[in-house]
N, C-alpha and C positions, 0 to 999 in steps of 0.2 A: 271664925277662927277659934280654935280651942285653947285651953289653958296651957297645954304642952308647947304650942308654938309661941304663945306669949312669953312663957318662961325661957324658951330657947333664945328668943330675941333679946330679952332682958339681960341674959348672961353673956351674950356675944360682946366682944370688946370692940369699941369704936376703932381702935388701931388696926384690927383685922379687916375691917370693911373700908376704911378710908382709902387704902391704895386701889381698891376696886372702883370706888367712886372716881378717883383721880384718873385712872386708866380709861374708864368709860368716857369721861368728858374730853380728855386729851385726844383720844382716838377719833373723836368727832370734831377736832379743831378748836375746842374751847380750852381755857387756861386754868391753871391752879388758882390764880387770883380770882377768876370768876367763880370757881368752886367755893373758895373761901368767902366770897361775897354772899353767896346764897346760904352758906352755913351760918355766917354772922347774922344775916337777916333773920333766920329762923331761931337761932339760939342766943344771940348776943355775944358769942365768943369771938374775940379778935385773934389774929394770927398767933400771938404769944400764948394766949390761954389755950388755943386749940393744940398747939405743939405740946404744952404741958400735959394736957389730957391724953394725947397720943402716947407720950413718953411714960406716963403713969399707968398705961394699960387699962384705963377705966372701961367698965361695961357700959352698954347703952343705957342701962338703968341709972348708973352714976352720972353718965354724961348728961342725960336729960333732967336729972334731979338738980344739977348745977346750972342748967340753962334758964334763960329768961325767954320763954316762948313768945314770939311776935304776936301781937294782938290780932293781926290779920291772917294768922296761920289757918283759921277755920275756912278761909277763902280758897284754900288748896283742896280741890275736889278732883274726882276722876278715879280711874282704875289703875292700881299698881299691884303687881303680883297676884292678879285675879280678884282683888278686893277693892270695893269702893272706899276710898280713904275717909270720906265723910261719915261712913256707917260703922267704922271700927269702934268697938265699945271700950276696949282696954286703952286708957290714955297713953301709956308708954308705947304700945304697939302702934297707935295712931301717930304719935310724934315721929317714930322711926320711919313710918310709911310716908309722912309728910316730907321728910328729908329725902327718901328714895324718889319720891315724885318730883321734887325740885331738881335733883340730879338728873333724872330722866328727861325733864323738860330742857335743861341746859344742854344735855347731849343731843337732843333732837333739834337744836338750833333755835329754840324759842328766844325772843328778845328779852333782855334782862329785866326791863320794866314790867313785862308781863309775868315773868317768873316771880318777881318780888311783889306781885299783886299791888302795883302802884296805881291801880285804878283804870 
């Protein structure tokens, strides 16, 4: 993945992607609460903080700068958007792809304890 794509991802707003995440999981019978649970697990943001970040129109870069990334996040592995998440070198791009992967797993009906890497 080149610098251009890393820059593009960094400048995208979380608010522009959040409705896509929500639509993806709801279309597959999952809930907003479950989506928020995986976002909280990865970033530490509760519903109130998440809404503030959406309202503020933060970029992914700002979003992840303020996040407390779960210590088990490196357990998120596999392919998303054609890239192995564990091999992505840019830390921000990797964190965004972690979130994409969790949303994908939720939409695919994976059990919550598996998604949250509970062992």
